[in-house]
C-alpha positions in Angstrom: 17.6 20.9 -15.6 16.3 19.0 -12.7 18.1 19.2 -9.4 18.2 16.7 -6.5 17.5 18.7 -3.3 17.7 15.9 -0.7 17.9 12.1 -0.7 17.6 9.3 1.7 18.3 5.6 1.6 15.5 3.7 3.3 16.4 0.7 5.5 15.0 -1.5 2.7 17.6 -0.1 0.3 15.6 2.2 -1.9 16.8 5.7 -2.5 14.1 8.4 -2.1 14.8 11.8 -3.6 13.2 15.2 -3.6 13.9 16.8 -7.0 13.0 20.3 -8.2 12.2 20.5 -11.9 10.2 19.0 -14.7 8.9 15.4 -14.4 8.6 15.1 -18.2 12.4 15.1 -18.6 13.1 12.5 -16.0 14.9 9.5 -17.6 13.3 6.9 -15.4 11.4 3.7 -16.1 8.1 5.3 -15.2 6.7 8.6 -14.3 3.4 9.1 -12.4 0.7 11.3 -13.9 -1.7 13.0 -11.5 -4.8 12.0 -13.5 -8.5 12.2 -13.4 -10.6 9.0 -13.4 -11.4 9.4 -17.2 -7.7 9.9 -18.2 -8.5 13.1 -20.0 -5.2 15.0 -19.8 -6.3 18.6 -20.1 -4.7 20.4 -17.2 -1.7 20.6 -14.8 0.8 17.8 -14.8 -1.4 15.6 -17.0 -1.5 18.2 -19.7 2.3 18.7 -19.6 2.9 14.9 -19.8 0.5 14.4 -22.6 1.8 17.4 -24.6 5.5 16.4 -24.3 4.7 12.7 -24.7 2.7 13.1 -27.9 -0.7 11.8 -28.9 0.2 8.2 -28.1 -0.4 8.8 -24.4 -3.9 10.2 -24.8 -4.7 7.5 -27.4 -3.6 4.7 -25.1 -5.4 6.3 -22.2 -8.7 6.4 -24.2 -8.2 2.7 -25.1 -7.6 1.9 -21.4 -10.9 3.6 -20.4 -12.8 1.8 -23.2 -11.4 -1.6 -21.9 -11.4 -1.1 -18.1 -13.7 1.9 -17.4 -12.9 4.7 -15.0 -9.6 4.5 -13.0 -9.9 4.1 -9.2 -7.6 5.6 -6.6 -6.1 2.2 -5.7 -5.6 0.8 -9.2 -3.8 3.3 -11.5 -3.8 2.8 -15.2 -0.6 2.8 -17.3 0.4 3.7 -20.8 3.7 3.9 -22.7 5.7 7.0 -22.3 5.2 8.0 -25.9 8.0 10.6 -26.8 9.0 11.0 -23.1 12.3 9.7 -21.8 10.3 7.5 -19.4 9.2 4.1 -20.7 5.8 4.2 -18.9 3.3 6.6 -17.5 1.4 5.4 -14.5 -1.9 7.4 -14.3 -2.7 7.7 -10.6 -6.1 9.3 -9.6 -5.6 11.4 -6.5 -8.4 12.7 -4.4 -10.1 16.0 -4.9 -9.9 18.0 -1.6 -13.4 18.1 -0.1 -14.7 14.8 -1.5 -14.1 12.9 1.7 -11.6 10.3 3.0 -8.9 12.2 1.1 -6.0 11.0 3.2 -6.8 7.3 2.6 -7.4 8.0 -1.1 -4.0 9.7 -1.5 -2.2 6.9 0.3 -4.0 4.4 -1.9 -3.0 6.3 -5.1 0.7 6.4 -4.1 0.7 2.8 -3.0 -1.1 1.7 -6.2 1.5 3.6 -8.3 4.4 1.8 -6.5 2.6 -1.5 -7.1 2.1 -0.8 -10.8 5.7 0.2 -11.1 6.7 -3.2 -9.7 4.3 -5.0 -12.0 6.0 -3.2 -14.9 9.4 -4.3 -13.5 10.6 -0.7 -13.1 13.8 0.0 -11.2 13.1 3.8 -11.1 10.1 6.1 -11.0 9.2 9.7 -10.5 6.0 11.1 -9.1 4.6 14.6 -8.7 2.9 16.1 -5.6 -0.3 14.2 -6.5 -3.6 16.2 -5.8 -1.8 19.3 -4.6 -2.5 21.3 -7.8 -6.0 21.8 -9.2 -7.4 19.1 -6.9 -6.6 21.4 -3.9 -5.1 18.9 -1.4 -3.0 20.9 1.2 0.6 20.5 0.3 2.0 20.0 3.8 -0.6 17.3 4.5 0.0 15.6 1.1 3.8 15.6 1.7 3.4 13.6 5.0 1.0 11.1 3.4 3.2 10.6 0.3 6.4 10.1 2.4 4.6 7.7 4.7 3.0 5.7 1.8 6.4 5.3 0.2 8.2 4.3 3.4 5.6 1.7 4.4 5.3 0.1 0.9 8.8 -1.4 0.7 9.1 -3.6 3.8 6.0 -5.6 2.8 6.9 -6.0 -0.9 9.5 -7.8 -3.1 10.1 -4.6 -5.0 12.3 -4.1 -8.1 12.3 -0.3 -7.4 15.7 1.1 -6.5 15.0 4.9 -6.9 11.8 6.9 -6.2 11.9 10.6 -7.1 9.4 13.1 -5.9 9.6 15.7 -8.7 8.3 19.1 -7.7 7.8 21.9 -10.2 7.1 25.2 -8.3 9.0 26.8 -5.5 6.0 26.9 -3.1 5.6 23.1 -3.4 9.4 22.6 -3.0 9.5 24.7 0.1 6.6 22.8 1.8 8.0 19.3 0.8 11.5 20.2 2.0 10.1 21.3 5.3 8.0 18.1 5.7 11.1 16.1 4.7 13.2 17.8 7.4 10.5 17.4 10.0 10.3 13.6 9.2 13.9 12.7 8.5 16.1 15.7 9.3 18.4 16.9 6.6 
């Protein structure tokens, strides 16, 4: 069962939460998948989402690639949620650590995910710690960038989003994100 660790209401009215648990069980309008640019969901969060969501997610991902080509950092793809409780999966391509300009690419992936959620008229979404797994992005650095991207998105948008959850699976990631949260916003 997923557990809300901390939450904050931004000045723009959106509730941001840090949640420990499994993103695939979140009953939100959209979950974000930490994807590769070809939408081949073979490892990490992508594998878990594809496995629990059923073959529809990979089939729709393959169709997206055929129609649109590789996915960029700033323009995530999206599919249905398949068998997941979420209606949609937003496939965000985060940076691989060491490829250059990683901070800007991560910011762009988070901002793009928020924008797609709004285009899909989502009121709630959940995202993982994009790029901090097999892509090797340092967790503490990623936490700051993700928090900042979320916070700066809302004042300049007419957003439908009311709740944004950062769903973190393992204890090491939880510990780093909670510390970064406390450093930024206190408890």
